[in-house]
C-alpha positions as CSV (number, residue, x, y, z in Angstrom):
1,M,8.8,1.5,74.7
2,N,8.6,5.2,74.2
3,H,6.5,7.3,71.8
4,A,9.4,7.9,69.3
5,V,9.7,4.1,68.7
6,F,6.1,3.9,67.8
7,Q,6.3,6.9,65.5
8,Q,9.4,5.3,63.7
9,L,7.6,2.0,63.4
10,A,4.5,3.7,62.0
11,A,6.6,5.6,59.5
12,E,8.4,2.5,58.3
13,L,5.1,0.6,58.0
14,G,3.6,3.5,56.0
15,E,6.6,3.5,53.7
16,A,6.4,-0.2,53.2
17,W,2.6,0.1,52.5
18,M,3.2,2.8,49.9
19,D,5.9,0.7,48.2
20,L,3.4,-2.1,48.0
21,V,0.8,0.2,46.5
22,R,3.3,1.6,43.9
23,D,4.3,-2.0,42.9
24,A,0.7,-2.9,42.5
25,D,0.1,0.2,40.4
26,K,3.0,-0.7,38.2
27,T,1.8,-4.3,37.9
28,D,-1.7,-3.1,37.1
29,A,-0.4,-0.7,34.4
30,N,1.6,-3.5,32.9
31,A,-1.4,-5.8,32.9
32,R,-3.5,-3.2,31.2
33,R,-0.8,-2.6,28.6
34,V,-0.7,-6.4,27.9
35,E,-4.5,-6.6,27.8
36,R,-4.7,-3.7,25.3
37,R,-2.0,-5.4,23.1
38,H,-4.0,-8.6,23.1
39,M,-7.2,-6.8,22.2
40,E,-5.4,-5.0,19.4
41,D,-4.0,-8.3,18.1
42,A,-7.5,-9.8,18.3
43,A,-9.0,-6.9,16.4
44,E,-6.4,-7.2,13.7
45,E,-7.2,-10.9,13.3
46,I,-10.9,-10.1,12.9
47,V,-10.2,-7.4,10.4
48,A,-8.0,-9.8,8.4
49,V,-10.9,-12.3,8.3
50,V,-13.4,-9.6,7.3
51,N,-11.0,-8.3,4.6
52,A,-10.8,-11.9,3.2
53,L,-14.5,-12.1,2.7
54,L,-16.0,-11.9,-0.7
55,P,-16.9,-8.3,-1.8
56,P,-20.7,-8.6,-1.5
57,L,-20.3,-10.0,2.0
58,K,-17.6,-7.5,3.0
59,E,-19.5,-4.4,1.9
60,V,-22.5,-5.3,4.1
61,V,-20.5,-6.3,7.1
62,V,-18.3,-3.2,7.0
63,R,-21.4,-1.0,6.8
64,R,-23.1,-2.7,9.7
65,A,-20.0,-2.6,11.8
66,A,-19.8,1.1,11.1
67,G,-23.2,1.5,12.7
68,M,-25.4,1.9,9.5
69,N,-28.9,0.6,9.9
70,W,-30.5,-1.6,7.2
71,K,-32.4,1.2,5.6
72,A,-29.3,3.3,5.2
73,I,-27.4,0.3,3.7
74,A,-30.3,-0.4,1.3
75,E,-30.1,3.2,0.2
76,A,-26.3,3.1,-0.1
77,L,-26.4,-0.2,-2.1
78,P,-29.5,0.2,-4.3
79,H,-28.4,-2.5,-6.7
80,R,-28.6,-5.1,-3.9
81,A,-31.8,-6.8,-2.8
82,F,-32.7,-6.1,0.8
83,F,-33.1,-9.8,1.9
84,S,-30.0,-10.7,0.0
85,M,-28.0,-8.2,2.0
86,Q,-29.4,-9.7,5.3
87,D,-28.5,-13.2,4.1
88,D,-25.0,-12.1,3.2
89,H,-24.6,-10.4,6.6
90,A,-25.7,-13.6,8.4
91,A,-23.4,-15.7,6.2
92,A,-20.5,-13.4,6.8
93,L,-21.0,-13.4,10.5
94,R,-21.0,-17.2,10.5
95,R,-17.8,-17.2,8.5
96,V,-16.1,-14.7,10.8
97,W,-17.3,-16.8,13.8
98,D,-15.9,-20.0,12.2
99,K,-12.6,-18.5,11.4
100,A,-12.1,-16.2,14.4
101,G,-14.5,-17.4,17.1
102,D,-11.7,-17.7,19.7
103,V,-10.6,-14.2,18.9
104,V,-14.1,-12.9,19.3
105,R,-14.4,-14.7,22.7
106,R,-11.1,-13.1,23.8
107,L,-12.6,-9.6,23.1
108,I,-15.8,-10.4,25.0
């Protein structure tokens, strides 16, 4: 076999390899798109559960989810007792876990 045959074979193998890489990238992009869609659906389900909570529970959960610390929440809700807010938060998290535990697991 001469040198030209090896060069042609190497070029064909290189093209085949690049085709495989491009196909894998397309598949990976599609998988990421599907995963993102599943995560968005899961987040919407959790938001629906939180929105269905009673107002005292919801106001504490939404503030904690937004990153507020307990002191800031107590200042924002001066009419609420501190330990009552913590109890409401714990109860709300249990309710969210009961209603959407599978969804939460999907996000984790």
